[in-house]
N, CA, C and O atoms as CSV, one atom per row, in Angstrom:
chain,resi,resn,atom,element,x,y,z
A,1,MET,N,N,174.770,-93.427,176.443
A,1,MET,CA,C,175.314,-94.356,177.413
A,1,MET,C,C,176.189,-93.635,178.445
A,1,MET,O,O,176.062,-93.874,179.645
A,2,PHE,N,N,177.082,-92.747,177.969
A,2,PHE,CA,C,177.960,-92.018,178.879
A,2,PHE,C,C,177.491,-90.572,179.072
A,2,PHE,O,O,178.306,-89.696,179.363
A,3,ALA,N,N,176.229,-90.321,178.919
A,3,ALA,CA,C,175.700,-88.957,179.025
A,3,ALA,C,C,175.888,-88.374,180.420
A,3,ALA,O,O,175.926,-87.153,180.575
A,4,TRP,N,N,176.005,-89.215,181.426
A,4,TRP,CA,C,176.168,-88.732,182.796
A,4,TRP,C,C,177.584,-88.224,183.064
A,4,TRP,O,O,177.822,-87.580,184.085
A,5,MET,N,N,178.523,-88.505,182.163
A,5,MET,CA,C,179.904,-88.072,182.352
A,5,MET,C,C,180.176,-86.820,181.519
A,5,MET,O,O,179.545,-86.599,180.485
A,6,ALA,N,N,181.102,-86.026,181.975
A,6,ALA,CA,C,181.479,-84.804,181.258
A,6,ALA,C,C,182.616,-85.124,180.295
A,6,ALA,O,O,183.752,-84.702,180.513
A,7,TRP,N,N,182.318,-85.867,179.229
A,7,TRP,CA,C,183.325,-86.237,178.259
A,7,TRP,C,C,183.595,-85.070,177.318
A,7,TRP,O,O,182.710,-84.613,176.594
A,8,THR,N,N,184.807,-84.610,177.344
A,8,THR,CA,C,185.253,-83.621,176.379
A,8,THR,C,C,186.298,-84.302,175.501
A,8,THR,O,O,186.775,-85.389,175.828
A,9,ALA,N,N,186.643,-83.680,174.415
A,9,ALA,CA,C,187.634,-84.283,173.520
A,9,ALA,C,C,188.976,-84.550,174.222
A,9,ALA,O,O,189.523,-85.641,174.060
A,10,PRO,N,N,189.530,-83.595,174.999
A,10,PRO,CA,C,190.801,-83.890,175.671
A,10,PRO,C,C,190.706,-85.054,176.659
A,10,PRO,O,O,191.638,-85.850,176.767
A,11,VAL,N,N,189.589,-85.156,177.376
A,11,VAL,CA,C,189.421,-86.259,178.330
A,11,VAL,C,C,189.339,-87.587,177.583
A,11,VAL,O,O,189.960,-88.569,177.990
A,12,ALA,N,N,188.580,-87.620,176.498
A,12,ALA,CA,C,188.455,-88.842,175.701
A,12,ALA,C,C,189.803,-89.245,175.106
A,12,ALA,O,O,190.150,-90.426,175.100
A,13,ILE,N,N,190.558,-88.274,174.610
A,13,ILE,CA,C,191.885,-88.571,174.057
A,13,ILE,C,C,192.810,-89.106,175.144
A,13,ILE,O,O,193.547,-90.065,174.914
A,14,PHE,N,N,192.778,-88.498,176.316
A,14,PHE,CA,C,193.622,-88.921,177.431
A,14,PHE,C,C,193.352,-90.387,177.787
A,14,PHE,O,O,194.283,-91.190,177.854
A,15,PHE,N,N,192.089,-90.735,178.013
A,15,PHE,CA,C,191.775,-92.097,178.418
A,15,PHE,C,C,191.985,-93.094,177.282
A,15,PHE,O,O,192.304,-94.255,177.537
A,16,THR,N,N,191.813,-92.667,176.047
A,16,THR,CA,C,192.112,-93.535,174.909
A,16,THR,C,C,193.611,-93.830,174.863
A,16,THR,O,O,194.012,-94.969,174.628
A,17,CYS,N,N,194.428,-92.819,175.085
A,17,CYS,CA,C,195.885,-93.024,175.097
A,17,CYS,C,C,196.309,-93.959,176.220
A,17,CYS,O,O,197.159,-94.825,176.014
A,18,ILE,N,N,195.727,-93.796,177.406
A,18,ILE,CA,C,196.053,-94.689,178.529
A,18,ILE,C,C,195.669,-96.120,178.170
A,18,ILE,O,O,196.449,-97.046,178.396
A,19,GLY,N,N,194.477,-96.309,177.613
A,19,GLY,CA,C,194.036,-97.644,177.213
A,19,GLY,C,C,194.937,-98.261,176.157
A,19,GLY,O,O,195.252,-99.449,176.221
A,20,LEU,N,N,195.353,-97.454,175.179
A,20,LEU,CA,C,196.258,-97.954,174.144
A,20,LEU,C,C,197.631,-98.311,174.712
A,20,LEU,O,O,198.245,-99.290,174.289
A,21,MET,N,N,198.113,-97.517,175.671
A,21,MET,CA,C,199.393,-97.845,176.311
A,21,MET,C,C,199.306,-99.166,177.057
A,21,MET,O,O,200.211,-99.995,176.965
A,22,LEU,N,N,198.212,-99.365,177.799
A,22,LEU,CA,C,198.048,-100.616,178.543
A,22,LEU,C,C,197.923,-101.808,177.598
A,22,LEU,O,O,198.502,-102.864,177.855
A,23,ALA,N,N,197.176,-101.648,176.510
A,23,ALA,CA,C,197.045,-102.736,175.536
A,23,ALA,C,C,198.397,-103.037,174.885
A,23,ALA,O,O,198.770,-104.199,174.718
A,24,GLY,N,N,199.120,-101.985,174.522
A,24,GLY,CA,C,200.438,-102.172,173.924
A,24,GLY,C,C,201.421,-102.848,174.870
A,24,GLY,O,O,202.183,-103.723,174.459
A,25,MET,N,N,201.404,-102.445,176.127
A,25,MET,CA,C,202.294,-103.067,177.117
A,25,MET,C,C,201.928,-104.533,177.326
A,25,MET,O,O,202.811,-105.371,177.508
A,26,THR,N,N,200.634,-104.848,177.302
A,26,THR,CA,C,200.198,-106.239,177.464
A,26,THR,C,C,200.709,-107.089,176.311
A,26,THR,O,O,201.243,-108.176,176.529
A,27,ILE,N,N,200.548,-106.601,175.086
A,27,ILE,CA,C,201.025,-107.343,173.917
A,27,ILE,C,C,202.541,-107.492,173.964
A,27,ILE,O,O,203.071,-108.566,173.678
A,28,TRP,N,N,203.241,-106.414,174.325
A,28,TRP,CA,C,204.700,-106.458,174.424
A,28,TRP,C,C,205.144,-107.470,175.478
A,28,TRP,O,O,206.106,-108.206,175.260
A,29,GLN,N,N,204.452,-107.514,176.616
A,29,GLN,CA,C,204.797,-108.443,177.686
A,29,GLN,C,C,204.576,-109.893,177.249
A,29,GLN,O,O,205.365,-110.773,177.595
A,30,ILE,N,N,203.504,-110.143,176.491
A,30,ILE,CA,C,203.230,-111.498,176.011
A,30,ILE,C,C,204.289,-111.933,175.006
A,30,ILE,O,O,204.769,-113.065,175.059
A,31,ARG,N,N,204.654,-111.037,174.092
A,31,ARG,CA,C,205.620,-111.377,173.049
A,31,ARG,C,C,207.061,-111.425,173.561
A,31,ARG,O,O,207.865,-112.225,173.084
A,32,SER,N,N,207.382,-110.573,174.524
A,32,SER,CA,C,208.742,-110.500,175.048
A,32,SER,C,C,208.682,-110.209,176.552
A,32,SER,O,O,208.706,-109.047,176.957
A,33,PRO,N,N,208.603,-111.262,177.384
A,33,PRO,CA,C,208.501,-111.035,178.835
A,33,PRO,C,C,209.662,-110.190,179.364
A,33,PRO,O,O,210.817,-110.380,178.984
A,34,SER,N,N,209.325,-109.260,180.243
A,34,SER,CA,C,210.352,-108.354,180.766
A,34,SER,C,C,211.100,-108.986,181.927
A,34,SER,O,O,210.619,-109.907,182.587
A,35,ILE,N,N,212.284,-108.459,182.147
A,35,ILE,CA,C,213.143,-108.899,183.234
A,35,ILE,C,C,213.303,-107.717,184.182
A,35,ILE,O,O,213.467,-106.579,183.743
A,36,GLU,N,N,213.256,-107.990,185.480
A,36,GLU,CA,C,213.451,-106.899,186.440
A,36,GLU,C,C,214.855,-106.344,186.300
A,36,GLU,O,O,215.818,-107.088,186.111
A,37,ARG,N,N,214.958,-105.017,186.395
A,37,ARG,CA,C,216.266,-104.366,186.333
A,37,ARG,C,C,216.285,-103.168,187.261
A,37,ARG,O,O,215.241,-102.701,187.716
A,38,ARG,N,N,217.472,-102.681,187.534
A,38,ARG,CA,C,217.653,-101.516,188.397
A,38,ARG,C,C,218.046,-100.327,187.548
A,38,ARG,O,O,218.923,-100.419,186.689
A,39,GLY,N,N,217.382,-99.202,187.800
A,39,GLY,CA,C,217.738,-97.941,187.174
A,39,GLY,C,C,217.959,-96.935,188.287
A,39,GLY,O,O,218.547,-97.265,189.318
A,40,PHE,N,N,217.491,-95.708,188.087
A,40,PHE,CA,C,217.648,-94.714,189.136
A,40,PHE,C,C,216.582,-94.839,190.222
A,40,PHE,O,O,216.704,-94.218,191.278
A,41,LEU,N,N,215.531,-95.640,189.975
A,41,LEU,CA,C,214.531,-95.872,191.021
A,41,LEU,C,C,215.136,-96.768,192.102
A,41,LEU,O,O,215.999,-97.593,191.804
A,42,PRO,N,N,214.695,-96.616,193.350
A,42,PRO,CA,C,215.339,-97.349,194.445
A,42,PRO,C,C,214.889,-98.804,194.569
A,42,PRO,O,O,214.960,-99.376,195.656
A,43,MET,N,N,214.429,-99.411,193.473
A,43,MET,CA,C,213.987,-100.806,193.522
A,43,MET,C,C,214.105,-101.404,192.128
A,43,MET,O,O,214.210,-100.679,191.139
A,44,SER,N,N,214.089,-102.717,192.057
A,44,SER,CA,C,214.073,-103.389,190.769
A,44,SER,C,C,212.664,-103.296,190.195
A,44,SER,O,O,211.680,-103.487,190.908
A,45,THR,N,N,212.577,-103.000,188.893
A,45,THR,CA,C,211.278,-102.807,188.270
A,45,THR,C,C,211.204,-103.513,186.924
A,45,THR,O,O,212.224,-103.769,186.284
A,46,THR,N,N,209.982,-103.823,186.505
A,46,THR,CA,C,209.718,-104.331,185.170
A,46,THR,C,C,209.177,-103.173,184.333
A,46,THR,O,O,208.983,-102.072,184.848
A,47,ARG,N,N,208.934,-103.418,183.047
A,47,ARG,CA,C,208.362,-102.374,182.190
A,47,ARG,C,C,207.025,-101.892,182.721
A,47,ARG,O,O,206.759,-100.690,182.742
A,48,GLY,N,N,206.181,-102.822,183.151
A,48,GLY,CA,C,204.868,-102.454,183.677
A,48,GLY,C,C,204.963,-101.616,184.937
A,48,GLY,O,O,204.193,-100.673,185.119
A,49,ASP,N,N,205.917,-101.959,185.818
A,49,ASP,CA,C,206.134,-101.165,187.036
A,49,ASP,C,C,206.528,-99.742,186.677
A,49,ASP,O,O,206.018,-98.779,187.251
A,50,ARG,N,N,207.444,-99.620,185.719
A,50,ARG,CA,C,207.903,-98.286,185.324
A,50,ARG,C,C,206.797,-97.483,184.647
A,50,ARG,O,O,206.726,-96.266,184.814
A,51,LEU,N,N,205.930,-98.154,183.882
A,51,LEU,CA,C,204.793,-97.452,183.286
A,51,LEU,C,C,203.879,-96.913,184.373
A,51,LEU,O,O,203.467,-95.755,184.316
A,52,PHE,N,N,203.557,-97.731,185.356
A,52,PHE,CA,C,202.688,-97.304,186.449
A,52,PHE,C,C,203.303,-96.145,187.228
A,52,PHE,O,O,202.634,-95.147,187.492
A,53,ILE,N,N,204.562,-96.275,187.590
A,53,ILE,CA,C,205.250,-95.214,188.340
A,53,ILE,C,C,205.343,-93.944,187.489
A,53,ILE,O,O,205.141,-92.839,187.992
A,54,GLY,N,N,205.645,-94.106,186.213
A,54,GLY,CA,C,205.732,-92.950,185.312
A,54,GLY,C,C,204.401,-92.239,185.140
A,54,GLY,O,O,204.360,-91.009,185.108
A,55,LEU,N,N,203.297,-93.000,185.027
A,55,LEU,CA,C,201.976,-92.380,184.904
A,55,LEU,C,C,201.612,-91.614,186.174
A,55,LEU,O,O,201.084,-90.504,186.104
A,56,LEU,N,N,201.894,-92.206,187.333
A,56,LEU,CA,C,201.623,-91.497,188.592
A,56,LEU,C,C,202.458,-90.227,188.702
A,56,LEU,O,O,201.948,-89.176,189.091
A,57,THR,N,N,203.726,-90.321,188.362
A,57,THR,CA,C,204.607,-89.159,188.436
A,57,THR,C,C,204.145,-88.067,187.470
A,57,THR,O,O,204.128,-86.888,187.825
A,58,ALA,N,N,203.772,-88.459,186.249
A,58,ALA,CA,C,203.286,-87.487,185.276
A,58,ALA,C,C,202.007,-86.813,185.774
A,58,ALA,O,O,201.815,-85.614,185.568
A,59,ALA,N,N,201.141,-87.574,186.424
A,59,ALA,CA,C,199.906,-86.992,186.967
A,59,ALA,C,C,200.228,-85.965,188.046
A,59,ALA,O,O,199.624,-84.893,188.080
A,60,TYR,N,N,201.166,-86.281,188.923
A,60,TYR,CA,C,201.537,-85.338,189.986
A,60,TYR,C,C,202.205,-84.090,189.413
A,60,TYR,O,O,201.956,-82.981,189.886
A,61,VAL,N,N,203.046,-84.264,188.404
A,61,VAL,CA,C,203.675,-83.105,187.753
A,61,VAL,C,C,202.600,-82.214,187.134
A,61,VAL,O,O,202.651,-80.990,187.258
A,62,ASN,N,N,201.633,-82.833,186.472
A,62,ASN,CA,C,200.564,-82.085,185.830
A,62,ASN,C,C,199.704,-81.347,186.861
A,62,ASN,O,O,199.338,-80.191,186.651
A,63,LEU,N,N,199.387,-82.011,187.965
A,63,LEU,CA,C,198.613,-81.359,189.031
A,63,LEU,C,C,199.393,-80.204,189.656
A,63,LEU,O,O,198.830,-79.143,189.927
A,64,ALA,N,N,200.682,-80.414,189.882
A,64,ALA,CA,C,201.502,-79.342,190.452
A,64,ALA,C,C,201.553,-78.153,189.491
A,64,ALA,O,O,201.472,-77.002,189.919
A,65,TRP,N,N,201.685,-78.433,188.201
A,65,TRP,CA,C,201.697,-77.359,187.212
A,65,TRP,C,C,200.391,-76.582,187.244
A,65,TRP,O,O,200.395,-75.352,187.206
A,66,ALA,N,N,199.270,-77.297,187.314
A,66,ALA,CA,C,197.959,-76.645,187.331
A,66,ALA,C,C,197.774,-75.800,188.584
A,66,ALA,O,O,197.161,-74.733,188.533
A,67,GLY,N,N,198.302,-76.272,189.707
A,67,GLY,CA,C,198.123,-75.557,190.965
A,67,GLY,C,C,199.098,-74.423,191.189
A,67,GLY,O,O,198.782,-73.472,191.905
A,68,LEU,N,N,200.274,-74.499,190.597
A,68,LEU,CA,C,201.326,-73.530,190.907
A,68,LEU,C,C,201.656,-72.570,189.773
A,68,LEU,O,O,202.431,-71.632,189.958
A,69,SER,N,N,201.072,-72.800,188.597
A,69,SER,CA,C,201.431,-71.984,187.444
A,69,SER,C,C,200.183,-71.432,186.777
A,69,SER,O,O,199.124,-72.060,186.781
A,70,GLU,N,N,200.330,-70.247,186.206
A,70,GLU,CA,C,199.248,-69.638,185.434
A,70,GLU,C,C,199.435,-69.874,183.939
A,70,GLU,O,O,198.613,-69.439,183.133
A,71,LEU,N,N,200.511,-70.560,183.569
A,71,LEU,CA,C,200.796,-70.817,182.165
A,71,LEU,C,C,199.882,-71.899,181.610
A,71,LEU,O,O,199.177,-72.568,182.365
A,72,HIS,N,N,199.892,-72.072,180.301
A,72,HIS,CA,C,199.013,-73.023,179.622
A,72,HIS,C,C,199.223,-74.448,180.148
A,72,HIS,O,O,200.356,-74.867,180.387
A,73,GLN,N,N,198.144,-75.173,180.323
A,73,GLN,CA,C,198.204,-76.526,180.879
A,73,GLN,C,C,198.916,-77.499,179.944
A,73,GLN,O,O,199.443,-78.514,180.399
A,74,GLY,N,N,198.940,-77.206,178.657
A,74,GLY,CA,C,199.641,-78.070,177.713
A,74,GLY,C,C,201.127,-78.180,178.011
A,74,GLY,O,O,201.742,-79.214,177.750
A,75,ILE,N,N,201.704,-77.117,178.558
A,75,ILE,CA,C,203.124,-77.152,178.933
A,75,ILE,C,C,203.327,-78.149,180.060
A,75,ILE,O,O,204.270,-78.940,180.029
A,76,GLY,N,N,202.456,-78.118,181.049
A,76,GLY,CA,C,202.539,-79.070,182.160
A,76,GLY,C,C,202.354,-80.504,181.688
A,76,GLY,O,O,203.032,-81.412,182.167
A,77,ALA,N,N,201.433,-80.708,180.745
A,77,ALA,CA,C,201.222,-82.040,180.189
A,77,ALA,C,C,202.463,-82.515,179.434
A,77,ALA,O,O,202.837,-83.684,179.520
A,78,ALA,N,N,203.096,-81.611,178.700
A,78,ALA,CA,C,204.310,-81.971,177.963
A,78,ALA,C,C,205.443,-82.336,178.924
A,78,ALA,O,O,206.172,-83.299,178.686
A,79,ILE,N,N,205.590,-81.580,179.995
A,79,ILE,CA,C,206.610,-81.894,181.003
A,79,ILE,C,C,206.320,-83.249,181.634
A,79,ILE,O,O,207.230,-84.055,181.826
A,80,GLY,N,N,205.055,-83.501,181.958
A,80,GLY,CA,C,204.673,-84.799,182.517
A,80,GLY,C,C,204.982,-85.942,181.565
A,80,GLY,O,O,205.424,-87.007,181.995
A,81,PHE,N,N,204.753,-85.728,180.268
A,81,PHE,CA,C,205.046,-86.755,179.272
A,81,PHE,C,C,206.543,-87.032,179.202
A,81,PHE,O,O,206.955,-88.187,179.090
A,82,VAL,N,N,207.353,-85.987,179.267
A,82,VAL,CA,C,208.807,-86.162,179.258
A,82,VAL,C,C,209.256,-86.937,180.496
A,82,VAL,O,O,210.118,-87.812,180.411
A,83,VAL,N,N,208.665,-86.610,181.645
A,83,VAL,CA,C,208.985,-87.342,182.883
A,83,VAL,C,C,208.625,-88.820,182.723
A,83,VAL,O,O,209.391,-89.693,183.131
A,84,LEU,N,N,207.459,-89.103,182.131
A,84,LEU,CA,C,207.056,-90.484,181.881
A,84,LEU,C,C,208.079,-91.195,181.007
A,84,LEU,O,O,208.460,-92.329,181.299
A,85,LEU,N,N,208.522,-90.549,179.947
A,85,LEU,CA,C,209.522,-91.157,179.067
A,85,LEU,C,C,210.839,-91.428,179.805
A,85,LEU,O,O,211.464,-92.469,179.599
A,86,ILE,N,N,211.257,-90.497,180.660
A,86,ILE,CA,C,212.504,-90.677,181.422
A,86,ILE,C,C,212.386,-91.872,182.364
A,86,ILE,O,O,213.308,-92.682,182.452
A,87,VAL,N,N,211.264,-91.988,183.064
A,87,VAL,CA,C,211.065,-93.109,183.980
A,87,VAL,C,C,211.037,-94.428,183.205
A,87,VAL,O,O,211.619,-95.420,183.643
A,88,MET,N,N,210.364,-94.438,182.062
A,88,MET,CA,C,210.290,-95.674,181.269
A,88,MET,C,C,211.669,-96.079,180.750
A,88,MET,O,O,211.984,-97.268,180.702
A,89,ARG,N,N,212.479,-95.120,180.366
A,89,ARG,CA,C,213.782,-95.448,179.758
A,89,ARG,C,C,214.862,-95.755,180.803
A,89,ARG,O,O,215.577,-96.751,180.688
A,90,TRP,N,N,214.974,-94.905,181.806
A,90,TRP,CA,C,216.102,-95.033,182.744
A,90,TRP,C,C,215.692,-95.371,184.173
A,90,TRP,O,O,216.562,-95.514,185.032
A,91,GLY,N,N,214.399,-95.504,184.456
A,91,GLY,CA,C,213.910,-95.745,185.822
A,91,GLY,C,C,214.127,-97.056,186.336
A,91,GLY,O,O,213.749,-97.344,187.472
């Protein structure tokens, strides 16, 4: 079915994690609706807003790491994950 795509284990794990995060956020939102709040971001955000902004920021950090560094890509992914956690917690 997906033979036309270049699915590797890391790509499959990545998209599975994104899907699980979205499903988890949906369930969390249904059980406990979020309230907009202000953090260090220049606007009021909900949990879903911070997840979206954090995922975009992590992607840019990862791309910058890949383009500017010769070190292992896992380090860039770990930094991106930490950035995502910071945005989710204090953003």
